[in-house]
N, C-alpha and C positions, 0 to 999 in steps of 0.2 A: 352511629358510626364510630369506630375506634380511632383514636389519634394517639400516636406514640408520644408519651409525655416527654417534655424537653429534657428533664433530668435523667430519665431512663435512656433517652437517645444519647445524651452526653456521656452517660456511664458506659454505654456500649462502645462508643467511639474511643473512650479512654482504655477500655479493655482491649480493643483491637490494637491500639498503639503500644500499650505495655506488652501485649502478647507478641507483637511483631518484633519488638526489641529482644524479647526472650528467645524467639526462634532464631533470629540473626546471631545472637550471642552463642546459641548452641552450635551453629555451623562454624563460627569463627574460632570457638574455643576447642574444637576437636584437634587431636594431634595430627601433624602433617607428615611426619617422617617416621621411619622405623626407630631412629635414635630417640625421638620423643617418647615412643612407646617403651623402649628399653629403660628410659629414665623413670617412667611411671611404674613399670614392673619392679624396678629396684626399690623405689619408695614404698611400694606395696609390700614387698618382701621384708623390708626393714621394719615396717609397721607391724606386720604379723609376727616377726621374730621378737620384737620388743614387748608384745602383749600376749604372747602365747606361753603361759607358764608351763604347760605340758611339754613344750619343746625344750624349755630351759632345763626341766628335770631330766629329760632324755639326754641332753648334752652332758649334764653333770655325771649321770650314771655311765654314759658311754666312755667318757674320759677315764673313768676308774676301771674300765674293763681291760683285761690284758689283750693286746693285739689290735686295739681300736685306736688308730692314730688320728691326729688332727686332720690329716689329709683325707682319710676315709670319712671322717665326720663331716668335712666340708662337702665331699661328694654326696653324702646322704642328704645334706641340707639343700644342695642344688637340685637333687632329684625330687625332694619334697615340695619345693616352692616354684621351680621353674626349670624347664628343660634346657633353657639357655640358647635355643636354636633361633636362627634367623627366620626360619619358616614360622615358628611360633609367634614371634614378634610381628611378622607381617599379617598373620591371621588376626591377632589382637588389634592391630592398626585398622584392618578392614572392619572389624566389629565396632570399634569406637567411632569410626567415621560414619557408620550406618546409624548410629544412635539418633542424631538430630533428624534424619530422614524418617526414622521409625516413630519418633515422638510426634512429629508433625502429621504423619500419615494416620496414626492412631486417633488423634483428636479430629482430624479432617473427616475420616471415615465415620467416626462415631456421630458427629453432628449431621453428616450427609444421610446416614441411615435413619435418623429421626424423620427427616423429610420424606425419604423414599418409603419408609414403612407406613407413614401416614397416607401417602399416595396409594399404596396397595390397599390399605384399610378403606379408603375412600372408594376405590374401584369395587371392592367387595360389597359395600353397601348398595351400590347401584345394581350389581349383578343379582344380589339377593332380594332386591326391591324392598329393602328394610324400611319399616315404618317408624322406628324409634329414632333414627339417626339424622334425618335431613336438617334438623336444627343445628347440627354440628358441621354441616358442609362448608360454610364460610370460614369456620375456624380451621378446618383441614386444608382448605385452599390457601389460607394465609400462611400456614406452616410450610406448605410445599413451595411457597415462594422462594425458599432457601435452596431448593433442589438444583436449579440451573447453575448458579455460581458454585455451590458446594460440590456438585458432581464433576464440574470442569476442573476444580482445584484437585480433587482426588485423582482424576485421570492424569493430570499433568504430573502429579507426584509419582504415580506408579510408572509413568513413562520415563521421567528424568532420573528417578532413583537408580535405574540400571542395575548393575551388579551389587549395589548396596542391599538390594532386596532379592534379586533373582540370580542364583548361581548358574542357571542355564544360559545366561548371556555371556558367560566367560568362555571364550572359544577354546582356550587351553584346557579348561576343565572338561568341556564337552568332548574334546579330541581323545581324552583318556577314559571316558565313561561311555560304555556301550548303551547303557540304559538311557542316558540323556540323548544319545545319538538317535535312538529309536523314537524318542519323543520330540525330536527337533522339527518334525513336520508340523507339529502343533505348537510347540514352544519355540517360536522364533519371533523376533521383534516386529517385523511388518504385520504378520497375522495377529499378534498380540495387540498392537495399536488399533488395527481395524476392528477387532472384537470390542475393545474398549469404547471406541467411537460409536459402534452400533448400540451398545448397552446404554450409554449416556444419551444418545440422540433419541432412542426409542422411549426411554422413560420421560424425557422432557417433552417430546412431541405429544404423548398422551396427556401430560399435565396441561399443556397449552390448549389442546382441543377440548378437553373436559372442562377446563375453567371457562373457556369461551362459551361453550354450550350452556353451562350452568348460569352464567350471567345473562345470556339471552333468554333462558327459561324463566327468569325472575319476572320479566315483563311480557312474556308470550301469552297469547290467547288460547293456545292449545299445548299439548305435551310432546310435540315433535322433538324438541331439543332434549327432553328427558330420554326419549326413546333412542336418540342418537348416542347419548352418553351411555345408555345401557349396552348398546351394540359395541361401541368402541371399548367399553370396560371389559367385556368378555374377551375381546381380542388382546387387550393389554395384559390381562391376568395370565393368559397362555404365554404371551411374549415374556412377561416378567419372570415367571417360574422357570422358564428355560434359560433366560439370560442371567438370572440370579445364581443358578447352579454353576454356569460357566464363569461368572464373575468371581464366585467364591473360590473356584479352582484356580483361576488366573491370578487373582490379586492376593490370595492367602496360601492356598495349598502349594502353589508352585514355588513358594519361598523355600520349601523343603521338597524338592521334586522327586525324591525317592520314596516319599511317604504318600499314602493315599487312603481315603476313607469315603465310601459311597454315602455315608450318612452326613458328611461334613457340610454340604450345601444346605441341608435342612437345619443343621445346627446354627449356621450363620443367619439363616432366615428367622429362626426362633428368637435369637438375640435381637435382631433388627425389629421384629414385629412387636415384641413386648416393650422395648424401650420407646418405640414410636407411639404406642398407645398410652404409655405412661406420660410422655411429653404432652400428648394431646389432652390428657386428663388434667395435668397441672395447669396448662394454659387455659383450659375451659374453666377451671375453678377460679383462676385469676380474673378472667373476664366476667364471670358470674358475680364475683365479689365486688366489682365496681359497677354492677348494674347494667351491663351491656347485652347480656343474654338472659333476660328474665324468663324466657320460655324453656330454659334448661333447668330441670328440676333435680332433686336428689335421686329420682329414679334413673335419670340418665347417668348420673355419677355412679350409681349402683351397677349399671350394666358395664360401664367402662372399667370399674374396679374388678368386675367378674372377668373381664378380658385379661387384666393384669394378673389376676390370680391364676387363671387357666393356663396362660402361656408361660407363666413362671414355672408351673409344674411341667408343662410340655418341654421347656428348655432343659429342666433338670433331668427329665427322662432321656432326652437326647444326649446330654452330657454324660450321664451314667452309662447309657448303652454303649456309646463310643469308647469310653474309657475302660469299662469292664470287659468288653469283648476283646479289645486289643491287649489288655493286661493278661487276660486268661489265656489267649492264644500264644502270647509271648513270642511272636515272630519278630526277629531283630529289626527288620526294616520298618515295621509298624510301631513296635514298642519304643524305638529311639525318639519318636516325636514326643512321647509323654515322659520319657526318662529325664530329659533336661527340665521339663516343667515341674516335675515332682521334686527333683534333687535341688535345683537352683531357684525355683519360684514356688516352692511348696506352700508357703504361707499364703501367697496370693491365690494359688491354684485351688486349694481347698477352702481358703477363707471366703472366696467369692460365693460359695454355696450359702453362706449365712445371709449375704445381701440379696442374692438372686432367688433363693428358695425358702430358707427357714423363716426369714423375716416376713415376706409376703404371705407365706402359708399361715403363720401364727396370727397375723393381724387380719388378713382378708378372708380367713375361713369363716369368721363370724359375719353373718349376713347384715346385721345392723351396722357393723363397722364400715361396710362398703358405702354407707350413706353419710359418713361423718367426714367432711372435707379435710380437716386438719390431720386426721389419721391417714387419709389417702395421700396427702402431701408428704407426710413423713415417710410413708412406705415408698412413694414414688421417688423420693430423693435417694433412698437406699438402693432402689432398683437401678436408677441411672448410674450411680457410682459403681455398683456391682458389674454392670454390663460394660462400663468403660474399662474396668479391669479385665473383663472377658476379652474385649478387642485388643487390649494391651498384651494379653497372653497369646493371642493368635499371631502377633507380629514380633514382639521383642525376643522371645527365645529363638526364633528362626533367623533373626538378623543380627542381634547383639549378643546372643548367647548368655554367658554368665556375667558379662561386663555391663550390667545394667544398674541403674539406681534412679530414683525419682528426684529430679532436680529442675533447674531453670528451663531447659528445653521442653520438658513435659508440661510444666506449669505455664510457660509462655504459649505453647500450642493450644492448651485448653482455654486460656484467656482470650486468645485471638479468635478462635472459632466460636466461642461462647458469645463474644461481643458481636461478631458478624451475624450469628444466628438471631440474637435478640433484635438487631437492627433490621435485618431483612424480613423476619417474621412480623415485626411491628409494622413495617411498611406494607407488607402483604395484607395484614388484617385491616389496615386503614384505607384500602383502595375502594371499598364498597360497604354497603350495609351488611351487618352480620346476620340479618334475617334473609333467608334464601328466597323469599317471595313466593312465586307461583309454582312451587314444587308440588307434584301430585300427592305427596305424602306428608306435607308440612303440617296439616291440621292434626293428623294422627301423631306426629312427633310432638307438637305443642301440648297435646292433651294426653300424652303418654302416661299410662298407668298399668299396673299389674297386681 
């Protein structure tokens, strides 16, 4: 039975404490008034003017041109750097105040989707009656121990973030926008909250029932509990794929309510699934390294690595399909979603392809490499980082716009949820033996070969 080491437990608690300080600092350090924003804009303009040699050359040339007065020069500078309007400052204030919410939500959702994706993978194994994976059941159940608190935190964030995330909650904006008025029957706060509660309650209810049946099956004299898990897993997968689609539209797509993509829910699922399997693989390698799952062989790691490889390609296919089709059609209300991501987040937007596609493709294409733990670990770390950036790009451009940078709020949120994840998963793994016991396919799993 696994016991969370005292040093690792202390480390996770320290991460939670430090991360919480960073999150609080992020909320306290945001500008509170339009005057604060004007001061920030002025400082930014001064910094740009002092460091932009091209502007200095333009000024020198302009002063030498006939008919170009200092007044017209000043007007051109004002146009180049800032429109000077109160409306612009209010818009920037709204974006800066949304940043700590966005940073917290990015990390919260990222770690929640690790647990949720593993839960889906767990259900798929039951429905497929897979013979290779029962040895991983207790590890999957330990990881999903994070789901209840993680999903509740995410739900609370999307509820209390309000107009920091969702412009359709702004009554003045809706009153001027016929498109949002049409969508108001769906995009309204009471229905939004009800849907969120249904998502979270359904996911966690399945986890509770499946975990209970799995523990009962370990000591049962027949396979009745396994059959119950099979039946409820079929229902859960149907429920999940419906609720995941609506969740993706509610929590992400509605941040930009004029934009839509029928492929988007699959894109979110692909990111969720590949990161979850990656996390499962890394935790399995760790437990195997300390001798707690001797029945997990390199062949199991090989299959897990194949999933990472396959769904990295699947994610890339969806990324390219969505981007290419919208770029090619060049419909303004669709293209606007990618315009800001390419112009303001270009390095991250295209750079994550290296982490999420190129690196796993080059390493895991070789069948032998899929059985080498340290290569899988390195690949897995890159995949996790790449898909954190992916979630970051789903949120930040829609809420913060061009006023983003990676700082204390983002780091604090990552540390907080990483510490909480380590703590809760460690507790979940330590609640029972990692051997699933009397599972009908456990002998096949322990003697797995191909």
